[in-house]
N, C-alpha and C positions, 0 to 999 in steps of 0.2 A: 601531420595527420589530425583531423578534427576529433575532438573529444565528444563522446555521446553523452547527452544530458538526460537525467531522469526527469522527464517533463512533468510527470504527475507529482513528483516530490517538489519540484520548483514551484509549480502552480499552487500546491497545497501550502507550502511555506509562505508564499506571497499572500494568499488568502487569509491564512492564520494571523498574519500581521496587519491585515486590513489595508494592504498596499495595492494601488493600481499598477498597471504595467508602466505608466508614466513615472510613478514614484520610484519604482525599482530601477528604471532606466536612469533617472536623475541621481539616485543614491549610489549607483554603481559606476556611473560615468560611461554607460553604453547607450546606444540609441534605442528608442522604443521598438523599432523594427527588429533589432537584435533580440530584445526580450521576447517579442512575438515569435521569432524563429526558434528560440530556445524552448519556448512552451509548446512548439509543434514537434519538438524532438530532433531538430536539425543539429548537426555538429557545430562545435565552437572551438575557437583557439584557446589555448591554455590561459592566456592573460584575461580573456573575457570571462571564463569560468571562475578564475580567481577573484576577479573584480565583483562579480555577482555574489559569490559565496561570502566574500568579506563584507559586502554591504548588508548581508543578512545575518552576519555573525555566525556563519556555519563553516565547518571544514569543507574544503573542496570535495572531499570524498562523499559528502552528503548529497551532492548534486550530480555526481558522475554515475553513469550506468556501467555496471561491470561488463566485461567482454563476453561472458558466457550467457547461457539462456536465462539464468536467474537474474532478476532485476532488483528485488527487495524482498526481505522476509520479515513478516510481522507475526508475533505470537497471537493466536486466536483461541479464546476460551469459550466453550459452549456450555451454557448453564440453563437450568430450568427458569431462573429469574436472575437478571443481571443487576438488579437494584442493590443488594448488599455488597457485591464486588465493586460496583461503580462507586458507592459511597466510600469504600476503603481506599480505592485508588485516588479519589478526589481528596481525601484526608491526607494522603501522602504527597499531594501537590500536583497530581496529574491534571492536565487540562483536557476538556472534551473536544473531540473532533467530530462534528455533526455528520451523520450519514443520511439524515432525512427519514430514518425509520427508528422508532423507539426500541425496537428489538435488536438493534445493532448499534453499538457505540464505539467509536475510536477514542483512544486516550493517548496523550503524549506528555512526556516530561523530558525536556531537553531534546536529545536526538533519539530517545527511546519511545517506541510506540507499542500499543497493545490494542487488540480488538476484543470486545465482549459481545457475544451474540446469544440470544435466547434459543432454546430448542425450537420454539415455534417459528422464529425467523429462519433458522436453517432449514426446517422442513417445508418452508414455503417454496424452496428451490430444489432441494435434494429430497429423496424418498426418506420417510421416517426410519425405515430399517437401516439405511445407510448411516444416518446420523446418530441413532440411539447409542451405539457403543462409544461414542465420543463425548457424550454429555458428562460434564464434570472434568473434562480433560482439556489440556492446552496443546494445540498442534500448530505447526508452521503454516502460515498463509503466505504462499510464495508467488510473487508477481513474476511472470515469465514472458519472454518474447512470443513463444508459441506453446500452448498447452500440449498439442500433439507431440512436438519434439521433446519437451521436458518429461512427459508421461512415460517415455521409454526408459527412464532411469528407475522406475518402480516396477515391481513384479505384477501388481494388479491395479487396474483402473476400475474402481468400484462404480463410478457414475460420472457422466459429463452432463453439464447443464449450461444454459444461457440464462443469466439473471436479469431481473428487471432493471438493474443498474447498468446494464450494457457490458457486462463482463462474461467471458466464457470461462467456466471453471471445471476442474476435474478433481474428484475426491480419489486419492490414490493411497496405496498401502504396500509396504514391503517389510516382511519380518517384524510386524507389530509397529512399525513406524508409519504413522499416518500423516498426510499433508493435504492441503487444498492448493492446487495450482490455478492461477488466474491470469488471464490476458485481457487486455482492452480490445473490444471489438472495433474493427475499422469503421 
């Protein structure tokens, strides 16, 4: 049975290293066409996933998509100003993961990731009233296969939006536990 690859993570890891698809193929001993198929989310044999993960010095689990609706969880902190928190994380050795918007910055250290967003960035997509109770808090940002399917796990769907980055997102809550569910638009 083919193993499902987290194509976004694979592509992100490759870009973070400044590697081309050709370089990853050469480093892992697979064909360029195989790398292209993996980045499209096609399944792969165990040996292929192991080779690619080893070439990137990652555990295989970092590139494998879980079987359930959740694909990856990243802590997301919403702040009035991300500059002080950004400086603290950089001082701790976190590296920036550019998003193309100064109001939202990804950071990573090893296999750990965090997202910092300003109130203004979040209210450019979600209504201010939906976001205001979350300012100063960290909530899970959960990549899912289907927002609609995953939202059923929560008591309340506060709001659904389509972002300018091409994701469909839902702000959800259940017994005080908030999350943002996100899926890549086809």
